[in-house]
C-alpha positions as CSV (number, residue, x, y, z in Angstrom):
1,M,0.2,0.0,0.1
2,R,1.2,3.4,-0.8
3,I,2.3,5.5,1.8
4,T,0.6,9.2,0.8
5,P,1.0,12.4,2.5
6,F,-2.6,11.8,3.6
7,R,-2.0,8.8,5.0
8,L,0.9,10.0,7.0
9,L,-0.9,12.6,8.3
10,C,-3.8,10.7,9.9
11,T,-1.3,8.3,10.8
12,T,0.5,11.1,12.7
13,G,-3.2,12.5,13.9
14,L,-3.4,8.8,15.6
15,F,-0.5,8.6,17.5
16,A,-0.2,12.6,18.4
17,I,-4.2,12.7,20.0
18,F,-2.8,9.4,21.7
19,S,-0.2,11.0,23.4
20,S,-2.4,14.4,24.2
21,T,-5.3,12.0,25.6
22,I,-3.5,9.7,27.6
23,S,-1.9,12.5,29.5
24,K,-5.1,13.5,30.5
25,S,-7.1,10.6,30.9
26,P,-8.0,9.1,33.5
27,V,-4.3,10.0,34.7
28,L,-4.4,13.9,35.4
29,P,-7.2,14.3,37.7
30,L,-5.3,11.2,39.5
31,Y,-2.0,12.5,39.2
32,A,-3.2,16.4,40.2
33,A,-4.5,14.7,43.6
34,H,-1.7,13.1,44.0
35,L,0.2,16.5,43.9
36,G,-2.4,17.4,46.8
37,A,-5.1,19.3,44.6
38,D,-8.9,19.3,46.0
39,P,-11.8,19.1,43.4
40,A,-11.6,23.0,42.5
41,G,-7.6,22.4,41.7
42,V,-8.4,19.2,39.7
43,G,-11.2,20.8,37.5
44,A,-8.8,24.4,37.3
45,V,-5.6,21.6,35.7
46,A,-8.2,19.8,33.8
47,S,-9.5,23.5,32.1
48,V,-5.9,24.6,31.0
49,S,-5.5,23.1,27.9
50,A,-9.0,23.5,26.7
51,F,-8.1,27.6,27.4
52,T,-4.8,26.9,25.3
53,G,-7.2,25.7,22.6
54,I,-9.4,28.8,22.8
55,I,-6.6,31.5,22.6
56,A,-4.2,29.6,20.0
57,S,-6.0,28.0,17.4
58,M,-6.8,30.9,15.6
59,P,-3.0,32.4,15.6
60,A,-1.7,29.2,14.6
61,G,-4.0,28.4,11.5
62,M,-3.7,32.1,10.3
63,L,0.4,31.4,10.4
64,S,-0.1,27.7,8.6
65,D,-2.0,30.4,5.9
66,K,1.9,32.6,5.8
67,L,4.1,30.1,7.0
68,G,3.6,26.7,5.4
69,R,1.6,24.1,7.0
70,K,4.3,21.7,7.5
71,R,6.5,24.0,9.5
72,M,3.5,24.6,11.9
73,L,3.0,20.8,11.9
74,M,6.3,20.2,13.2
75,F,6.3,23.0,16.0
76,S,3.4,20.7,17.3
77,A,5.1,17.6,16.5
78,V,7.9,19.2,19.0
79,I,5.4,19.9,21.9
80,F,3.7,16.5,21.5
81,S,7.2,14.4,22.1
82,T,9.0,16.9,24.9
83,A,5.9,18.1,27.1
84,P,4.9,14.4,28.5
85,F,8.8,13.9,30.0
86,L,8.2,17.3,32.1
87,Y,4.6,16.0,33.7
88,P,7.1,13.5,35.8
89,L,9.1,16.5,37.4
90,A,6.1,18.5,38.5
91,S,6.1,18.9,42.0
92,S,3.1,21.2,42.8
93,I,-0.2,21.9,40.9
94,R,1.1,25.2,39.5
95,A,4.1,23.3,37.5
96,L,1.5,21.0,36.7
97,A,-1.0,23.5,35.4
98,A,2.2,25.4,33.7
99,I,3.3,22.1,32.2
100,R,-1.0,21.9,30.7
101,F,-1.0,25.0,29.3
102,Y,2.7,24.2,27.3
103,H,1.2,20.6,26.1
104,G,-2.4,22.4,25.3
105,F,-0.6,24.2,22.4
106,A,0.6,20.7,20.5
107,T,-3.6,19.9,19.5
108,A,-4.2,23.7,19.3
109,I,-2.3,24.0,16.4
110,F,-1.9,20.5,15.5
111,I,-5.9,20.3,14.6
112,P,-6.9,23.3,12.7
113,V,-3.6,23.0,10.6
114,A,-4.1,19.9,9.8
115,M,-7.6,19.7,8.7
116,A,-7.1,23.0,6.5
117,M,-4.1,20.3,4.7
118,V,-6.7,18.1,4.1
119,S,-8.1,20.8,2.8
120,D,-5.6,22.0,1.0
121,L,-5.1,18.4,-1.1
122,F,-9.0,17.2,-1.7
123,Q,-11.8,19.7,-2.9
124,K,-14.3,17.1,-4.5
125,E,-14.2,14.6,-1.5
126,R,-13.3,17.2,0.9
127,G,-15.8,15.8,3.4
128,E,-15.1,12.0,3.5
129,K,-11.6,12.9,3.8
130,L,-11.8,15.3,6.5
131,G,-14.0,12.4,7.8
132,W,-11.5,10.1,7.7
133,F,-8.5,12.0,9.6
134,S,-11.0,12.6,11.9
135,T,-11.7,8.7,12.4
136,A,-7.9,8.3,13.3
137,T,-7.4,11.0,15.8
138,L,-10.6,9.3,17.3
139,A,-9.5,5.9,16.9
140,G,-6.3,7.5,19.1
141,R,-8.6,9.2,21.7
142,F,-10.2,6.3,22.3
143,L,-7.1,3.4,22.9
144,A,-5.6,6.2,24.8
145,P,-7.5,5.7,28.2
146,L,-8.0,1.8,27.9
147,A,-3.4,2.0,28.2
148,G,-3.6,4.3,31.1
149,G,-6.3,2.7,32.6
150,A,-4.8,-0.5,32.4
151,I,-1.1,0.8,33.5
152,I,-2.5,2.6,36.4
153,G,-5.0,-0.3,37.2
154,A,-1.4,-2.9,37.0
155,L,0.5,-0.6,39.2
156,T,-2.1,0.0,41.5
157,M,-0.1,-0.2,44.2
158,H,2.9,1.9,43.3
159,P,1.0,5.5,42.1
160,G,4.0,7.4,41.3
161,M,5.5,4.1,39.0
162,S,2.1,4.3,37.4
163,F,2.2,8.0,36.3
164,T,5.5,8.0,35.1
165,T,4.6,5.2,33.0
166,V,2.0,6.6,31.7
167,Y,3.7,9.5,30.9
168,L,7.0,7.7,29.6
169,L,4.2,6.2,27.1
170,C,3.0,9.3,26.3
171,G,5.9,10.7,25.4
172,V,6.9,7.6,23.1
173,A,3.5,8.2,21.1
174,G,4.6,12.1,20.5
175,V,7.9,11.1,19.8
176,M,6.5,8.9,17.0
177,A,4.2,11.4,15.6
178,L,7.5,14.1,15.9
179,A,9.2,11.3,13.3
180,L,5.8,10.7,11.3
181,A,4.7,14.7,10.7
182,A,8.8,15.3,9.5
183,K,8.0,12.8,6.5
184,I,4.8,14.7,5.6
185,P,5.8,16.5,2.1
186,G,5.3,20.3,2.1
187,T,1.8,20.6,0.5
188,P,1.1,23.7,-1.8
189,E,-1.4,25.9,-0.9
190,G,-3.3,28.7,-2.2
191,R,-1.2,31.5,-0.8
192,Q,2.7,31.1,-1.7
193,V,4.7,30.5,1.9
194,G,6.7,34.1,2.3
195,D,4.0,36.4,0.9
196,T,3.6,40.0,2.9
197,W,2.0,39.6,6.6
198,A,-0.3,42.3,5.6
199,G,-2.0,39.5,2.9
200,A,-2.3,37.1,5.3
201,W,-3.6,39.6,7.7
202,S,-5.8,40.7,4.8
203,A,-7.3,37.1,4.2
204,F,-8.2,36.6,8.2
205,R,-10.2,39.2,8.3
206,A,-12.0,38.3,5.2
207,V,-12.7,34.8,6.7
208,I,-13.8,36.1,10.4
209,A,-16.0,38.8,8.5
210,D,-17.8,36.2,6.4
211,R,-20.7,35.6,9.1
212,R,-21.6,32.4,7.4
213,I,-18.2,30.9,8.7
214,V,-18.8,31.9,12.0
215,I,-22.3,30.8,11.9
216,T,-21.2,27.2,11.3
217,S,-18.5,27.6,13.5
218,G,-21.1,28.0,16.1
219,V,-23.1,25.0,15.2
220,E,-19.9,23.0,16.2
221,A,-19.4,24.6,19.2
222,A,-23.1,23.7,20.2
223,V,-22.7,20.3,19.8
224,L,-19.1,20.1,21.5
225,F,-21.4,22.2,24.4
226,A,-24.2,19.4,24.4
227,Y,-20.9,16.9,24.3
228,G,-19.4,18.7,27.5
229,A,-22.6,18.2,29.5
230,F,-23.0,14.6,28.3
231,E,-19.9,13.4,28.9
232,T,-19.4,14.9,32.4
233,F,-23.0,14.5,34.0
234,L,-24.3,11.0,31.9
235,P,-22.1,9.5,34.2
236,L,-23.4,10.8,37.7
237,Y,-27.3,10.4,35.9
238,A,-26.8,7.1,34.9
239,V,-25.1,5.8,38.4
240,Q,-28.0,7.9,40.4
241,A,-30.6,5.9,38.1
242,G,-29.2,2.2,39.2
243,R,-26.5,1.7,36.4
244,S,-23.3,-0.1,36.8
245,T,-20.1,1.6,36.2
246,Y,-20.0,-0.9,33.3
247,E,-23.0,-0.2,31.4
248,V,-22.0,3.6,32.2
249,G,-18.7,2.7,30.5
250,L,-20.7,1.3,27.5
251,F,-22.7,4.2,27.0
252,L,-19.3,6.1,26.7
253,S,-18.0,4.0,24.7
254,I,-21.0,3.6,22.0
255,Q,-20.5,7.1,21.7
256,V,-17.3,7.2,20.5
257,I,-17.4,4.1,18.0
258,T,-20.4,5.4,16.5
259,L,-19.0,8.6,16.3
260,A,-15.5,7.0,14.7
261,L,-17.2,4.5,12.2
262,T,-19.7,6.8,10.6
263,K,-17.3,10.1,9.8
264,P,-16.3,9.3,6.9
265,V,-19.7,8.0,5.4
266,M,-21.3,11.0,6.4
267,G,-18.4,12.9,5.4
268,R,-19.1,11.5,1.8
269,F,-22.8,12.1,2.2
270,S,-22.3,15.5,2.5
271,D,-19.7,15.2,-0.6
272,L,-22.8,14.1,-2.4
273,H,-25.7,15.7,-1.6
274,G,-24.6,19.3,-0.2
275,R,-23.8,20.2,3.8
276,Q,-26.2,22.4,4.9
277,G,-29.2,20.3,5.2
278,Q,-27.0,17.9,6.8
279,I,-25.6,20.0,9.4
280,C,-29.4,20.9,10.4
281,A,-30.7,17.5,10.3
282,G,-27.5,16.8,12.5
283,A,-28.3,19.3,15.3
284,F,-31.7,18.5,15.5
285,I,-31.1,15.1,15.9
286,G,-28.7,15.8,18.5
287,A,-31.1,17.7,20.2
288,A,-33.9,15.1,20.4
289,A,-31.5,12.4,21.3
290,I,-29.5,14.2,24.3
291,A,-33.2,15.7,25.7
292,G,-34.1,12.5,25.7
293,F,-31.5,11.2,28.8
294,S,-33.4,12.9,30.9
295,Y,-36.6,10.9,30.7
296,F,-35.2,7.5,30.6
297,Q,-33.2,5.5,33.2
298,S,-32.9,1.6,32.0
299,F,-30.3,0.5,30.3
300,I,-31.0,-0.1,26.4
301,P,-32.5,3.6,26.1
302,L,-29.4,5.1,27.2
303,L,-27.7,3.0,25.0
304,I,-29.9,3.8,22.0
305,L,-29.5,7.3,23.0
306,S,-25.8,7.3,23.3
307,A,-25.5,6.0,20.0
308,T,-27.6,8.2,18.3
309,F,-26.3,11.4,19.9
310,G,-23.1,10.0,18.5
311,L,-24.0,9.7,15.0
312,S,-25.6,13.3,15.3
313,I,-22.1,14.6,16.7
314,S,-21.1,13.1,12.9
315,I,-23.8,14.2,10.9
316,V,-23.3,17.6,12.0
317,T,-18.9,17.9,12.3
318,S,-18.4,16.0,9.2
319,A,-19.8,18.7,7.2
320,T,-19.3,21.6,9.3
321,S,-15.5,21.4,8.7
322,A,-15.6,20.7,5.0
323,F,-18.3,23.6,4.5
324,I,-16.1,26.1,6.2
325,A,-13.1,25.1,3.9
326,D,-15.7,25.4,0.8
327,L,-16.5,29.1,2.1
328,S,-12.9,30.0,2.2
329,R,-10.2,30.6,-0.2
330,A,-7.5,27.9,-0.6
331,G,-5.2,30.5,0.8
332,S,-7.0,31.2,4.2
333,H,-7.7,27.7,4.9
334,G,-5.7,27.6,8.2
335,S,-7.8,30.9,9.2
336,A,-10.5,29.3,8.6
337,M,-9.7,25.9,10.6
338,G,-8.3,28.4,13.5
339,I,-11.8,30.0,13.6
340,L,-13.8,26.9,14.2
341,G,-11.2,25.0,16.3
342,S,-11.6,28.3,18.7
343,V,-15.3,28.9,18.6
344,M,-15.3,24.8,19.2
345,D,-13.5,24.9,22.3
346,V,-15.4,27.7,23.6
347,G,-18.2,25.2,23.2
348,H,-16.6,22.2,24.7
349,T,-15.4,24.4,27.9
350,A,-18.8,26.3,28.3
351,G,-20.9,23.0,27.9
352,P,-19.5,21.5,31.6
353,L,-20.0,24.7,32.9
354,V,-23.5,26.1,32.3
355,S,-24.6,22.2,32.4
356,G,-23.3,22.0,36.0
357,I,-25.2,25.1,37.2
358,A,-28.3,23.9,35.6
359,A,-27.9,20.6,37.3
360,T,-27.4,22.3,40.5
361,F,-30.4,24.3,40.8
362,F,-32.7,22.2,38.4
363,G,-31.2,18.6,38.4
364,L,-29.3,16.5,36.2
365,G,-32.2,15.8,34.0
366,R,-32.4,19.4,33.1
367,A,-28.9,19.7,32.2
368,F,-29.2,17.3,29.2
369,T,-32.5,19.7,28.8
370,G,-30.5,22.8,28.6
371,A,-28.2,21.2,26.2
372,A,-30.9,20.5,23.5
373,L,-32.2,23.9,23.8
374,V,-28.6,25.1,22.7
375,L,-28.4,22.6,19.6
376,V,-32.1,23.7,18.4
377,T,-31.2,27.2,18.7
378,A,-27.9,26.7,16.4
379,G,-29.6,25.0,14.1
380,V,-32.0,27.1,14.0
381,L,-29.9,30.1,13.6
382,F,-27.9,28.3,10.8
383,R,-30.7,27.5,8.8
384,A,-31.8,31.3,8.8
385,G,-28.1,32.8,8.7
386,V,-26.6,30.5,6.0
387,R,-27.7,31.1,2.4
388,K,-27.1,28.4,0.2
389,V,-23.8,28.6,-1.9
């Protein structure tokens, strides 16, 4: 099988996101507590990398339009390969937070730049290829907690050694990502590397002024808002309803598996049948699924709703990134994907926070209802605000 730049990029993404995910799930809360953090401190440390994504994704995308995708991918890969080896050196919560802030730049740069590279390489089958890239990263996201949990479980009597071992594996995966990224050839962008900064800034302003790109990014942020509520509060809700932790694991796993398996299919569907209708349909399906959690407590309905919610995320996100690439010029794909990445991180960060407030005052079930309202609103605004192109 021929090793193409796209396959190299997907493999790099698998190792990069495996490395990023195993650094936090499930080890980070345990490691923070080991260093003396209280629950508030654990939450603060966990949110640091998401904050990095909010502030770094847009500049990273813009810089990739100016400096080239390969340079920015290599920069992120250097962080992937060095940050993991700093964790065992942390002696305080502040040090751990600083390491998380540094590590957060890796994903914040890599994802939008890699998506821009895929958009550069493909046009007719852009949705499908973005779907395959996402599936590769989801594979890393799925495998990382299994590997990290197995290591921590096997060395449960030696917590210090278990944390060091997890971060050593994290570092090995990061080094693999660096080695693979170095083999990816530079790809031609619409803008020639070395053009003036004024030209790059002009392209960025054109992207951020396009309401269709901003509204489409908002839909994906709404999806991640709902996903944040799902991943944070479904375990608590299910346990309160009498479900076992094993069943909770199945709910979370079936959502990720459904998302990973259907992303390329739904991306191809958007290539063939258009993006806008698919985005609206996915938002409304997701709203119905997330709202349904507040009405059911038995195993089978919750499992079906989890799979349906994963499908809805696939339907929306396989079309949004491709639609944004369609709307932007070739030389500004990086800026467009950077905007998408920053807005996504805002939604993902706000989901648990806002839903937590709703759950505190109105109960866990209402947290899901609130997330559904956010998705419905985003779908309606998208339908009203994005003209056919």
